[in-house]
C-alpha positions as CSV (number, residue, x, y, z in Angstrom):
1,M,50.1,-51.4,28.8
2,I,48.0,-50.6,31.7
3,S,44.0,-50.3,31.3
4,R,41.4,-48.9,34.0
5,Y,38.3,-50.4,34.1
6,S,35.0,-49.6,36.7
7,D,32.8,-52.8,37.5
8,P,29.7,-53.5,39.4
9,I,30.2,-56.4,41.8
10,I,26.9,-57.3,44.0
11,F,28.1,-59.8,47.2
12,E,26.8,-60.9,50.2
13,L,28.0,-60.3,53.5
14,P,30.1,-63.1,55.1
15,P,28.2,-64.6,57.9
16,D,30.6,-63.4,60.9
17,L,29.8,-60.0,59.5
18,Q,26.1,-60.3,59.3
19,A,24.7,-60.7,63.2
20,D,25.7,-57.3,64.3
21,F,26.6,-55.5,61.0
22,D,26.0,-51.9,61.1
23,P,26.2,-49.8,57.7
24,T,26.8,-46.3,59.2
25,N,30.1,-48.1,60.5
26,T,31.9,-49.8,57.8
27,A,35.6,-48.1,58.5
28,R,35.5,-50.7,61.1
29,P,38.8,-52.9,60.2
30,E,37.3,-56.1,60.0
31,V,34.4,-54.9,58.0
32,S,37.0,-53.1,55.6
33,L,39.2,-56.1,55.4
34,Q,37.1,-59.0,54.6
35,V,35.1,-56.3,52.3
36,L,37.9,-55.3,49.9
37,E,39.1,-59.5,50.0
38,I,36.3,-59.9,48.6
39,L,36.0,-57.6,45.8
40,Q,39.8,-58.2,45.2
41,A,38.8,-61.9,44.4
42,G,35.4,-61.0,42.4
43,V,37.8,-58.8,40.4
44,V,40.1,-61.5,39.7
45,L,37.7,-64.2,38.7
46,Q,36.3,-61.6,35.9
47,Y,39.9,-62.9,34.5
48,R,39.9,-66.7,35.0
49,G,40.3,-69.0,31.4
50,A,40.2,-65.2,29.6
51,A,42.4,-66.0,26.7
52,V,45.0,-62.9,27.9
53,Q,45.8,-63.3,31.2
54,P,46.8,-59.6,33.0
55,V,50.1,-59.5,34.4
56,R,48.9,-57.7,37.4
57,I,45.4,-56.0,38.7
58,F,46.5,-52.9,41.3
59,D,45.1,-50.2,42.1
60,L,42.0,-51.4,43.8
61,R,39.0,-48.6,44.8
62,A,35.2,-49.3,45.7
63,V,32.3,-47.6,46.6
64,C,30.0,-49.6,48.6
65,K,26.1,-49.4,49.9
66,F,25.5,-51.7,52.1
67,T,21.4,-53.1,51.9
68,R,19.0,-55.4,53.1
69,D,16.3,-53.7,50.6
70,V,15.1,-55.3,47.9
71,W,14.1,-52.5,46.0
72,E,17.7,-50.5,46.4
73,V,19.0,-53.7,44.2
74,D,17.8,-51.7,41.1
75,A,18.8,-48.0,42.7
76,A,21.9,-49.0,42.8
77,Q,22.7,-51.1,40.1
78,P,24.0,-51.8,37.3
79,A,26.2,-49.3,36.1
80,H,24.9,-49.9,32.7
81,D,21.9,-51.8,31.5
82,C,23.1,-55.3,29.8
83,Q,21.4,-58.9,30.2
84,E,23.9,-60.2,32.9
85,C,23.3,-56.9,34.4
86,R,20.1,-57.4,35.0
87,A,20.2,-61.1,36.0
88,G,22.4,-60.4,38.6
89,N,20.2,-57.8,40.2
90,E,17.4,-60.7,39.7
91,R,19.4,-63.3,41.9
92,A,20.2,-60.1,44.1
93,K,16.8,-59.5,45.1
94,A,15.3,-63.1,45.2
95,F,18.6,-63.6,47.6
96,L,17.1,-60.4,49.7
97,R,13.7,-62.2,49.7
98,A,14.4,-65.2,50.6
99,N,16.8,-64.1,53.7
100,P,15.2,-61.8,55.2
101,G,17.5,-59.4,57.5
102,K,20.3,-60.6,55.5
103,W,23.1,-57.4,54.3
104,I,24.7,-57.5,50.2
105,G,26.8,-55.1,49.5
106,L,26.4,-53.4,46.0
107,A,29.9,-52.3,44.8
108,T,31.5,-50.0,42.0
109,V,35.1,-51.2,41.4
110,M,37.7,-49.6,40.1
111,Y,40.8,-50.9,39.2
112,S,43.7,-51.0,36.8
113,V,45.2,-53.8,35.0
114,E,48.7,-54.2,33.3
115,W,48.6,-56.3,30.4
116,P,51.2,-58.5,28.5
117,G,52.5,-56.6,25.2
118,E,51.3,-54.1,23.1
119,E,48.1,-56.1,21.6
120,A,46.7,-56.9,25.0
121,G,45.8,-54.0,26.1
122,H,42.2,-54.0,24.3
123,E,38.9,-53.5,26.5
124,R,37.2,-56.9,27.5
125,E,34.1,-58.0,25.7
126,H,31.7,-57.3,28.9
127,D,32.5,-55.5,32.2
128,A,31.0,-58.8,33.5
129,Q,28.8,-58.0,36.7
130,L,29.8,-61.1,39.3
131,D,27.8,-61.9,42.6
132,H,28.6,-63.7,45.3
133,L,25.4,-64.9,46.1
């Protein structure tokens, strides 16, 4: 069975992108590839230790806003209101306050999961917000 998901993910840009990062030019291949790798890893991590493991995760797409502004975190995240997402927002804001000038990404990631067997196509308990801060 195949299910579609949408998850908010907050992440820090890698150090090699921080120095000369231009949020108006994110189509550069080195930026796109590194961001995609971060988001793919974030999606995969959500299933680590789960009772039922996906057969495959595919068709990953993302909408991402890059910011250094603490106030934009609440405006862009979370996609839904829950304790874990609010905690992720607070960690992101604390990171930005402690690291002025650093960039983070606020992403909504859409993807498909192929589950083994008929019984495994259930929704996850929570569309967890991950952060890499």
